[in-house]
NUSEVO-301173 format. One record per residue (C-alpha): chain; residue in three letters; x, z, y. Coordinates in steps of 0.05 Angstrom, whole numbers, plus 5000, padded with zeros to 4 digits. Each point is the difference from the previous one (the first is absolute). Layout:
% residues N
{ch: A; aa: Ala; x: X; z: Z; y: Y};
...
***
This chain:
% residues 115
{ch: A; aa: Unk; x: 3047; z: 8545; y: 2018};
{ch: A; aa: Unk; x: 5065; z: 4975; y: 4970};
{ch: A; aa: Unk; x: 5024; z: 4928; y: 5004};
{ch: A; aa: Unk; x: 5032; z: 4985; y: 4932};
{ch: A; aa: Unk; x: 5019; z: 4926; y: 5003};
{ch: A; aa: Unk; x: 5075; z: 5012; y: 4996};
{ch: A; aa: Unk; x: 4994; z: 5046; y: 4939};
{ch: A; aa: Unk; x: 4955; z: 4950; y: 4964};
{ch: A; aa: Unk; x: 5048; z: 4943; y: 5014};
{ch: A; aa: Unk; x: 5061; z: 5042; y: 4978};
{ch: A; aa: Unk; x: 4965; z: 5013; y: 4934};
{ch: A; aa: Unk; x: 4995; z: 4925; y: 4987};
{ch: A; aa: Unk; x: 4925; z: 4994; y: 5007};
{ch: A; aa: Unk; x: 4982; z: 4927; y: 5013};
{ch: A; aa: Unk; x: 4928; z: 4985; y: 4980};
{ch: A; aa: Unk; x: 4931; z: 5032; y: 4996};
{ch: A; aa: Unk; x: 4945; z: 4976; y: 4954};
{ch: A; aa: Unk; x: 4930; z: 5023; y: 5021};
{ch: A; aa: Unk; x: 4945; z: 4996; y: 4948};
{ch: A; aa: Unk; x: 4928; z: 5012; y: 5020};
{ch: A; aa: Unk; x: 4963; z: 5047; y: 4954};
{ch: A; aa: Unk; x: 4943; z: 5013; y: 5048};
{ch: A; aa: Unk; x: 4934; z: 5019; y: 4967};
{ch: A; aa: Unk; x: 4934; z: 5003; y: 5036};
{ch: A; aa: Unk; x: 4926; z: 5001; y: 4984};
{ch: A; aa: Unk; x: 4959; z: 4943; y: 5025};
{ch: A; aa: Unk; x: 4986; z: 4927; y: 4993};
{ch: A; aa: Unk; x: 5068; z: 4975; y: 5023};
{ch: A; aa: Unk; x: 5059; z: 4989; y: 4954};
{ch: A; aa: Unk; x: 5057; z: 5050; y: 4999};
{ch: A; aa: Unk; x: 5069; z: 4996; y: 4968};
{ch: A; aa: Unk; x: 4991; z: 5065; y: 4963};
{ch: A; aa: Unk; x: 4947; z: 4967; y: 4956};
{ch: A; aa: Unk; x: 5040; z: 4935; y: 4996};
{ch: A; aa: Unk; x: 5060; z: 5024; y: 4960};
{ch: A; aa: Unk; x: 5033; z: 5038; y: 5058};
{ch: A; aa: Unk; x: 5028; z: 5057; y: 4957};
{ch: A; aa: Unk; x: 5023; z: 4952; y: 4946};
{ch: A; aa: Unk; x: 5036; z: 4956; y: 5050};
{ch: A; aa: Unk; x: 5033; z: 5061; y: 5031};
{ch: A; aa: Unk; x: 5025; z: 5022; y: 4931};
{ch: A; aa: Unk; x: 5023; z: 4929; y: 4983};
{ch: A; aa: Unk; x: 5041; z: 4997; y: 5065};
{ch: A; aa: Unk; x: 5032; z: 5067; y: 4984};
{ch: A; aa: Unk; x: 5017; z: 4979; y: 4929};
{ch: A; aa: Unk; x: 5031; z: 4933; y: 5022};
{ch: A; aa: Unk; x: 5044; z: 5035; y: 5050};
{ch: A; aa: Unk; x: 5020; z: 5056; y: 4952};
{ch: A; aa: Unk; x: 5020; z: 4949; y: 4947};
{ch: A; aa: Unk; x: 5049; z: 4972; y: 5051};
{ch: A; aa: Unk; x: 5027; z: 5067; y: 5024};
{ch: A; aa: Unk; x: 4977; z: 4993; y: 5072};
{ch: A; aa: Unk; x: 4937; z: 5044; y: 5001};
{ch: A; aa: Unk; x: 5006; z: 5053; y: 5055};
{ch: A; aa: Unk; x: 5071; z: 4978; y: 5016};
{ch: A; aa: Unk; x: 4998; z: 4936; y: 5040};
{ch: A; aa: Unk; x: 4926; z: 4987; y: 4993};
{ch: A; aa: Unk; x: 4944; z: 5050; y: 5014};
{ch: A; aa: Unk; x: 4930; z: 4990; y: 4975};
{ch: A; aa: Unk; x: 4939; z: 5031; y: 5032};
{ch: A; aa: Unk; x: 4926; z: 5001; y: 4985};
{ch: A; aa: Unk; x: 4960; z: 4984; y: 5062};
{ch: A; aa: Unk; x: 4929; z: 4999; y: 5023};
{ch: A; aa: Unk; x: 4970; z: 4935; y: 5024};
{ch: A; aa: Unk; x: 5048; z: 4944; y: 5018};
{ch: A; aa: Unk; x: 4943; z: 4956; y: 5024};
{ch: A; aa: Unk; x: 5004; z: 4950; y: 4943};
{ch: A; aa: Unk; x: 4942; z: 5027; y: 4958};
{ch: A; aa: Unk; x: 4979; z: 4961; y: 4939};
{ch: A; aa: Unk; x: 4964; z: 5014; y: 4935};
{ch: A; aa: Unk; x: 5051; z: 4954; y: 4965};
{ch: A; aa: Unk; x: 5062; z: 5044; y: 5009};
{ch: A; aa: Unk; x: 5037; z: 5047; y: 5046};
{ch: A; aa: Unk; x: 5039; z: 4989; y: 5064};
{ch: A; aa: Unk; x: 5076; z: 5007; y: 5003};
{ch: A; aa: Unk; x: 5045; z: 4998; y: 5061};
{ch: A; aa: Unk; x: 5076; z: 4997; y: 4998};
{ch: A; aa: Unk; x: 5039; z: 5022; y: 5061};
{ch: A; aa: Unk; x: 5042; z: 4988; y: 5040};
{ch: A; aa: Unk; x: 4990; z: 4929; y: 4972};
{ch: A; aa: Unk; x: 4931; z: 4995; y: 5029};
{ch: A; aa: Unk; x: 4970; z: 4974; y: 4935};
{ch: A; aa: Unk; x: 4926; z: 5012; y: 4985};
{ch: A; aa: Unk; x: 4964; z: 4985; y: 4934};
{ch: A; aa: Unk; x: 4928; z: 5008; y: 4978};
{ch: A; aa: Unk; x: 4965; z: 4994; y: 4933};
{ch: A; aa: Unk; x: 5061; z: 5029; y: 4963};
{ch: A; aa: Unk; x: 4987; z: 5021; y: 4929};
{ch: A; aa: Unk; x: 5051; z: 5037; y: 4956};
{ch: A; aa: Unk; x: 5021; z: 4936; y: 4965};
{ch: A; aa: Unk; x: 5020; z: 4970; y: 5067};
{ch: A; aa: Unk; x: 5050; z: 5055; y: 5017};
{ch: A; aa: Unk; x: 5061; z: 4974; y: 4962};
{ch: A; aa: Unk; x: 4996; z: 4931; y: 5031};
{ch: A; aa: Unk; x: 4984; z: 5027; y: 5069};
{ch: A; aa: Unk; x: 5058; z: 5049; y: 5001};
{ch: A; aa: Unk; x: 5048; z: 4950; y: 4969};
{ch: A; aa: Unk; x: 4983; z: 4950; y: 5054};
{ch: A; aa: Unk; x: 5012; z: 5052; y: 5054};
{ch: A; aa: Unk; x: 5060; z: 5038; y: 4972};
{ch: A; aa: Unk; x: 5030; z: 4955; y: 4947};
{ch: A; aa: Unk; x: 4997; z: 5009; y: 4924};
{ch: A; aa: Unk; x: 5048; z: 5059; y: 5001};
{ch: A; aa: Unk; x: 4978; z: 5026; y: 5068};
{ch: A; aa: Unk; x: 5065; z: 4975; y: 5031};
{ch: A; aa: Unk; x: 4967; z: 4970; y: 5062};
{ch: A; aa: Unk; x: 4982; z: 5065; y: 5033};
{ch: A; aa: Unk; x: 5005; z: 5008; y: 5074};
{ch: A; aa: Unk; x: 4982; z: 4928; y: 5017};
{ch: A; aa: Unk; x: 4955; z: 4987; y: 5059};
{ch: A; aa: Unk; x: 4941; z: 4953; y: 4992};
{ch: A; aa: Unk; x: 5038; z: 4943; y: 5033};
{ch: A; aa: Unk; x: 5060; z: 5012; y: 4953};
{ch: A; aa: Unk; x: 4962; z: 5005; y: 4935};
{ch: A; aa: Unk; x: 4965; z: 4932; y: 4997};
***
């Protein structure tokens, strides 16, 4: 095991956006069937357009975040401690602008700093 916190911080990493793309068979809703992949792609695109994708912000697909809904996918933003459910692709620009600023200039804020 290697502890990598210092290396990540030195590279300027500040935020992590987790997007649930979990798919499952059964009667219960899952983000994979509720636009999970499309939300993931929309997050990547928004960050790329602002030049911060995989530099200061990392994006990861996750399995269940525990906010299952047939209406949209779950998104968590850390270290801010922000949790969203029912996110559809059209929500992504407003969501990320509210968290990071229109030009992604508010990166690295903690939840108590950002609102």
